[in-house]
Backbone bond lengths (Angstrom), bond angles and torsions (degrees), N, CA, C in turn:
res aa  C-N    CA-C-N  psi(-1)  N-CA   C-N-CA  omega(-1)  CA-C   N-CA-C  phi
1 X - - - 1.451 - - 1.531 108.52 -
2 X 1.315 116.62 130.42 1.453 122.82 179.29 1.516 108.75 -92.66
3 X 1.315 116.50 127.51 1.463 120.47 178.73 1.519 108.57 -82.62
4 X 1.321 116.14 125.99 1.453 122.03 178.03 1.517 107.99 -85.56
5 X 1.307 116.40 127.21 1.464 121.01 179.20 1.522 109.11 -75.64
6 X 1.313 115.49 128.22 1.454 120.60 179.31 1.521 109.52 -70.65
7 X 1.302 116.70 131.11 1.456 120.52 -179.65 1.524 112.64 -106.71
8 X 1.314 117.36 8.31 1.453 120.37 177.25 1.525 107.76 -84.39
9 X 1.315 116.45 112.80 1.469 120.55 -175.98 1.516 110.25 -121.18
10 X 1.331 115.07 141.30 1.454 123.08 177.43 1.524 108.08 -117.20
11 X 1.309 116.58 124.32 1.461 123.81 176.94 1.520 107.01 -88.42
12 X 1.326 117.57 128.47 1.468 121.97 -179.47 1.518 108.77 -109.47
13 X 1.321 115.26 118.29 1.459 122.08 179.82 1.529 108.36 -105.49
14 X 1.335 116.70 140.00 1.460 120.51 -176.68 1.526 109.21 -164.53
15 X 1.299 115.30 166.09 1.459 121.16 171.14 1.520 109.27 -91.24
16 X 1.313 116.96 157.52 1.467 120.32 -175.83 1.530 113.03 -60.73
17 X 1.314 117.57 -28.53 1.464 120.76 178.73 1.530 112.38 -66.61
18 X 1.323 116.37 -20.18 1.464 121.89 -175.94 1.527 112.80 -106.57
19 X 1.324 116.44 21.66 1.466 121.82 -175.74 1.520 112.68 -54.88
20 X 1.323 118.09 -48.15 1.456 120.72 -176.06 1.526 111.58 -62.99
21 X 1.322 116.76 -45.36 1.469 120.13 179.47 1.524 109.89 -63.68
22 X 1.333 117.53 -42.41 1.470 120.59 177.79 1.527 110.92 -60.91
23 X 1.318 117.57 -39.24 1.469 120.64 177.65 1.524 111.35 -65.31
24 X 1.321 117.75 -36.70 1.464 120.70 178.22 1.526 110.96 -68.05
25 X 1.312 117.11 -39.98 1.463 120.96 176.15 1.524 109.07 -62.63
26 X 1.324 117.20 -44.76 1.461 120.85 178.05 1.513 112.57 -59.86
27 X 1.324 116.76 -43.44 1.471 121.03 178.50 1.519 110.63 -60.55
28 X 1.322 117.22 -44.36 1.476 120.84 178.91 1.520 111.40 -64.52
29 X 1.323 117.71 -39.32 1.469 120.93 178.85 1.528 109.70 -62.42
30 X 1.321 117.04 -43.97 1.467 120.63 -179.56 1.531 111.79 -69.94
31 X 1.334 116.80 -50.17 1.459 120.69 -174.26 1.513 113.98 -75.64
32 X 1.323 117.89 -41.70 1.454 121.19 -175.72 1.525 113.47 -85.96
33 X 1.335 116.80 -28.02 1.468 119.81 -173.36 1.516 113.25 -114.52
34 X 1.313 117.85 -18.27 1.460 120.64 179.41 1.521 113.82 78.68
35 X 1.315 117.22 13.49 1.462 120.26 178.28 1.523 109.11 -89.27
36 X 1.307 115.60 156.62 1.458 120.96 170.81 1.522 107.67 -83.44
37 X 1.321 116.02 157.54 1.459 119.93 176.74 1.516 110.29 -130.77
38 X 1.310 114.12 158.16 1.452 120.83 167.14 1.512 106.60 -124.14
39 X 1.326 115.72 123.63 1.450 123.16 177.80 1.525 106.27 -137.21
40 X 1.303 116.66 116.71 1.464 120.18 -171.21 1.522 113.96 -50.98
41 X 1.331 118.31 -42.87 1.467 120.16 -175.94 1.523 112.33 -65.91
42 X 1.320 117.53 -22.06 1.466 121.57 178.32 1.521 112.94 -99.57
43 X 1.335 117.34 -26.14 1.464 120.45 -167.67 1.520 116.11 -116.74
44 X 1.323 118.59 -2.97 1.466 120.59 177.32 1.522 107.81 -109.98
45 X 1.324 115.50 121.81 1.464 121.04 -178.52 1.533 110.16 -88.26
46 X 1.309 114.98 156.63 1.455 121.05 175.41 1.519 109.02 -55.97
47 X 1.319 116.15 129.53 1.458 120.97 179.36 1.518 114.88 91.92
48 X 1.345 117.84 -10.79 1.468 119.94 176.08 1.524 109.39 -63.94
49 X 1.322 115.98 152.14 1.455 120.98 172.99 1.538 106.15 -76.82
50 X 1.326 116.43 99.21 1.460 122.40 -172.58 1.520 112.03 -57.51
51 X 1.322 117.12 -50.12 1.463 120.19 -177.51 1.523 111.78 -61.69
52 X 1.304 117.46 -44.96 1.464 121.23 179.43 1.528 110.31 -61.98
53 X 1.325 116.01 -40.35 1.458 120.78 -179.86 1.523 111.38 -65.36
54 X 1.333 116.57 -42.87 1.465 120.97 178.69 1.529 110.19 -61.54
55 X 1.319 117.09 -47.75 1.484 120.73 178.44 1.523 110.63 -56.90
56 X 1.319 116.93 -48.81 1.459 121.29 -176.96 1.526 111.64 -63.38
57 X 1.314 116.89 -42.44 1.470 119.88 -176.11 1.526 112.14 -72.72
58 X 1.314 117.44 -35.38 1.470 118.86 175.29 1.522 109.18 -65.41
59 X 1.308 116.69 -40.49 1.467 120.58 178.95 1.532 111.10 -61.29
60 X 1.339 117.45 -38.77 1.469 121.96 -179.16 1.527 112.61 -76.93
61 X 1.319 117.68 -18.56 1.465 121.53 -174.81 1.517 111.60 -83.02
62 X 1.324 115.43 151.33 1.464 121.19 175.08 1.524 111.32 -89.19
63 X 1.340 115.61 -28.43 1.460 118.97 -179.80 1.515 110.43 -152.82
64 X 1.331 114.66 166.09 1.452 121.94 -179.03 1.512 108.63 -126.39
65 X 1.328 115.66 132.11 1.458 122.54 172.38 1.514 106.42 -109.36
66 X 1.322 116.25 122.67 1.461 121.41 178.72 1.515 108.64 -110.05
67 X 1.331 115.39 119.24 1.454 121.26 178.55 1.526 108.22 -89.18
68 X 1.320 115.53 118.64 1.467 120.53 -179.56 1.522 110.40 -112.31
69 X 1.303 115.25 129.60 1.454 123.07 174.02 1.536 106.39 -131.42
70 X 1.321 117.86 174.70 1.472 117.71 175.87 1.526 113.23 -56.92
71 X 1.328 117.64 -21.15 1.466 121.40 179.54 1.520 112.16 -87.29
72 X 1.306 116.95 -46.26 1.470 120.37 -172.11 1.521 114.39 -79.30
73 X 1.324 117.98 -18.60 1.458 120.03 -176.87 1.532 111.71 -60.54
74 X 1.307 116.87 -23.18 1.463 121.46 -179.51 1.533 113.12 -100.29
75 X 1.311 118.01 3.42 1.463 120.90 -176.36 1.528 110.47 -79.22
76 X 1.321 119.10 120.54 1.468 121.52 -177.60 1.524 114.09 -59.01
77 X 1.333 117.80 -39.94 1.468 118.86 -177.31 1.515 112.77 -64.08
78 X 1.325 117.67 -34.01 1.464 120.18 176.96 1.530 109.19 -58.95
79 X 1.331 116.50 -45.02 1.464 120.80 -178.54 1.534 111.85 -72.00
80 X 1.314 117.74 -32.97 1.476 120.35 175.09 1.519 109.71 -63.11
81 X 1.321 117.04 -45.13 1.473 120.93 -179.91 1.523 111.14 -64.79
82 X 1.318 117.31 -41.14 1.467 120.92 177.69 1.522 109.96 -63.29
83 X 1.323 116.81 -43.50 1.461 120.62 178.86 1.517 112.09 -61.94
84 X 1.325 117.23 -38.94 1.467 120.69 178.23 1.524 110.04 -65.42
85 X 1.327 117.36 -42.10 1.469 120.70 178.24 1.527 110.66 -65.95
86 X 1.320 116.96 -40.41 1.463 121.61 178.68 1.533 109.94 -62.22
87 X 1.339 116.95 -44.50 1.464 121.33 -179.35 1.520 111.71 -62.72
88 X 1.328 116.62 -28.06 1.468 121.04 179.37 1.536 111.64 -95.64
89 X 1.318 116.08 10.08 1.467 122.48 177.39 1.532 112.53 58.33
90 X 1.326 116.45 38.54 1.464 122.18 177.46 1.525 109.47 -86.08
91 X 1.316 115.89 151.32 1.468 120.67 172.63 1.529 107.64 -62.28
92 X 1.335 116.53 136.16 1.451 121.92 179.52 1.523 108.83 -128.39
93 X 1.322 115.60 131.21 1.462 121.24 179.10 1.525 108.16 -129.17
94 X 1.323 115.99 126.59 1.458 121.69 175.12 1.515 108.27 -96.13
95 X 1.321 116.28 127.34 1.460 122.50 176.49 1.522 106.54 -110.26
96 X 1.328 115.74 116.27 1.458 120.54 -176.72 1.521 110.52 -93.80
97 X 1.321 115.32 129.82 1.460 122.20 177.04 1.522 108.08 -123.95
98 X 1.323 116.41 115.88 1.462 120.16 176.69 1.512 113.92 78.10
99 X 1.321 116.81 20.83 1.471 119.82 176.33 1.523 109.25 -156.01
100 X 1.313 115.07 149.12 1.462 121.26 176.94 1.526 109.10 -86.32
101 X 1.314 115.44 167.97 1.463 120.68 174.86 1.530 109.22 -61.37
102 X 1.327 116.52 -39.73 1.459 120.59 -179.71 1.528 110.82 -63.40
103 X 1.320 116.98 -41.27 1.474 120.99 178.75 1.533 109.91 -67.29
104 X 1.318 116.45 -42.68 1.466 122.24 177.13 1.526 109.96 -55.63
105 X 1.327 115.78 -48.17 1.461 120.94 -179.55 1.527 111.54 -68.05
106 X 1.315 117.88 -37.89 1.469 121.08 -179.79 1.536 111.08 -66.54
107 X 1.315 117.11 -42.33 1.468 120.80 179.31 1.523 110.60 -61.00
108 X 1.331 115.81 -43.38 1.466 120.52 -176.56 1.520 113.13 -84.31
109 X 1.310 116.06 -26.36 1.461 119.79 -172.51 1.520 111.06 81.55
110 X 1.331 116.58 0.83 1.459 123.73 -179.61 1.517 108.56 -166.47
111 X 1.313 116.56 169.90 1.465 120.30 171.39 1.518 110.70 -96.67
112 X 1.316 115.12 0.56 1.474 121.84 -179.60 1.519 109.62 55.33
113 X 1.318 118.35 -125.55 1.471 121.70 -175.36 1.524 112.29 -89.65
114 X 1.322 118.32 12.65 1.458 122.09 -179.18 1.520 110.58 -107.46
115 X 1.310 116.59 124.52 1.453 122.79 172.41 1.526 107.37 -98.17
116 X 1.321 118.17 176.72 1.470 121.65 -179.45 1.526 112.54 -52.70
117 X 1.318 116.61 -40.19 1.465 119.39 -176.28 1.518 112.70 -73.42
118 X 1.310 117.22 -8.55 1.464 121.13 179.95 1.516 113.00 -101.65
119 X 1.326 118.78 3.46 1.459 121.77 -174.68 1.523 109.59 -122.33
120 X 1.340 115.98 126.62 1.461 121.04 175.68 1.521 109.03 -133.06
121 X 1.297 115.96 160.50 1.463 122.08 171.77 1.528 108.59 -86.15
122 X 1.315 117.19 152.83 1.464 121.20 177.97 1.530 111.18 -54.08
123 X 1.331 116.33 -35.09 1.463 120.77 178.89 1.528 113.07 -65.62
124 X 1.325 117.95 -12.89 1.471 122.83 179.33 1.524 112.16 -101.25
125 X 1.336 117.29 12.94 1.466 120.71 -175.06 1.519 112.12 -62.15
126 X 1.332 118.64 -30.43 1.466 119.94 179.68 1.525 111.61 -61.86
127 X 1.326 117.50 -38.88 1.463 119.95 177.93 1.522 110.47 -64.95
128 X 1.330 117.05 -42.69 1.470 120.55 176.32 1.528 110.25 -59.21
129 X 1.326 117.46 -45.51 1.465 120.82 -178.73 1.531 111.46 -63.21
130 X 1.315 116.62 -37.84 1.467 120.76 176.95 1.534 110.33 -61.89
131 X 1.310 116.21 -45.02 1.472 120.54 178.64 1.532 111.05 -67.26
132 X 1.341 117.15 -39.52 1.455 121.22 177.35 1.520 110.58 -62.65
133 X 1.322 117.35 -42.40 1.457 120.42 178.83 1.522 111.07 -56.61
134 X 1.314 116.92 -40.80 1.467 121.19 177.11 1.536 111.47 -62.65
135 X 1.337 117.03 -42.13 1.461 119.79 178.62 1.529 111.31 -66.79
136 X 1.306 116.61 -40.27 1.480 120.65 179.85 1.528 109.74 -63.33
137 X 1.330 116.67 -46.90 1.474 120.06 179.11 1.517 111.40 -63.53
138 X 1.329 116.66 -37.79 1.466 119.70 176.97 1.509 111.74 -63.97
139 X 1.324 117.70 -38.25 1.472 121.98 179.28 1.522 110.73 -68.93
140 X 1.320 117.56 -37.21 1.455 121.27 -178.35 1.528 110.56 -74.50
141 X 1.334 116.15 -41.40 1.476 120.45 -173.87 1.527 113.28 -92.64
142 X 1.314 116.94 -11.03 1.448 116.82 -172.61 1.432 113.85 -119.96
């Protein structure tokens, strides 16, 4: 039996302060949904061309999950990665940790490229994973 490599990839964007939570989300995406992930702290080696790697991995990904906390909401790289995914018409999901949608919007002055359907609380991650599992299975079987 030949094992088919899953090509459904999720890019995980986060601030460095949220590394552990981002790694847990990545683990759940891989283990519970069978998707591949890209997470810089796990997948970029010392000396890699960071910018080139980010461009390539966003291009290979089907969707982007951005973890937002009071720390990461101001991180420029998180917004650069979201903008790259938006420009490529990728699905984008904001996962809020330690902040409400109202606080997220107040800090930014806008929701930027995120509408209501693109924003969830960390406590709602199971629903996102359930929906992701359906997309992954659809990509593999369809």
